[in-house]
N, C-alpha and C positions, 0 to 999 in steps of 0.2 A: 686483657686477662682479668679474671674475676679475683676478688679479694681472697677467696678460698684457695685458688691456685697460687696466688702470690705468697700466701703464708706457707703453703706446702713447699713451694720452691725455696723459700728462705730456710725452712727447716731442713730441706734436703742439703743445701749448701753447708749449713752449720754442722749437721751430723756427719756428712762426708768428711769434713775437715777433722772432726773428732776421731773418725775411723782411720785416718792416715797415720801410720806409725811415725812417731816423732812429732808430728804436727799437733795431735790432740793434747799430749802432755804440755807442749809449749804454749798452746792456747790457755789451758787451765792455769799454768804458772803465770802467764801474763795477766789473767784475771785476778789471781791472788796478789800479784805485784801491784796491780791497780788499787786493790784494797789497802795494801801497806802504804802506797804513795798518798792516797787520800786520807790516811790515818783513820780509817773506819774501824769500828769494833769487830771483834771476831778473829780467829786464827785458824789456819789450816795449812797443810803442806801436801805435796804429792806422795809422801812416804806411804800413806795408807791407801793410795789409789793406784791400783795396778794398771800399767799401760794396756794389758790384755783386757781388763774390765772396761777401761775407757774406750778401747777399740770396739768391743762388743756392743757397748751402749751406742756408739756411733753407727755401727752397722744396723742395729735394730731401729734406731730413729730414722736413719736414711731409708730403710725398707718401708717403714710406715709412711714416710713422706712420699716415696716413689709410688706406693699404692694409691695414696690420695691424689697424686697428680694424674694417674692413669684411670681412676674411677670416674664414673659419670658424676656430674655436678650434684652435690648434696648427699651422695650415698654415704660417704665417710665423715660427714660434717659433725654429727653428734659424737662419734668416738673421738674425733680430733678435739672437740671441745672438752670432753671428759679427761683426755690425756693432758691437755693444757691446764685444766683446773686442778688435776692431781699434782702436776708439776709445781704450780703456784703454792699449793698447800705444803708440799715437801720442801720447797725452798724456804718458805716462811718458818716452818718448824725447825729446819736446819739452822737458820740464823738465830732463832730463839734459843737453840741449843748451843750457841757459841760459834757457829760457822761464820765466815766472813760476810759482813753486811753488804758487800758489793753484789752478792747473790740476789739481793732484792731487786736489782736491775733486771736480772733474768726473770724473776717472778713477775715484775711489772710488764715486761714484754710478753710473757705468756698470758697474763691476765688481759692485756689489750687484744691480743690475737683471739683469745676465747670470746671476748665480747664482740669483736668484729665478725667472727664466725656465727655467733648467736643472732646477729641482726642481718646477716647476709641473705640476699634473696636469690632464688634460683633463676638463672638466665632463661629467657624464653625465646 
């Protein structure tokens, strides 16, 4: 399996988990709990994040990942890189604005994925 498909499959799994009612909020709360456990800077809670909004984000992300899995190799690589780059920027800006620093782990994962997509070669 190509790196492009591996990243899309990982995104599909993550976003499907966020889309599942009850599971998405639990995952976000676990991430926030990790931030508190590691005593990292920043504060957030689920009070401002609607479970409906979280589910919709999960569905949209899962849909894009599914499309990437079903597209011909390379067809959606540039849009995926742009989305990953935008996610990195949003995570960093959120942390600079006081969000939990543990979100930088997600930013790093997206940055690595974007770099891997940038250097991926089309299978022949």
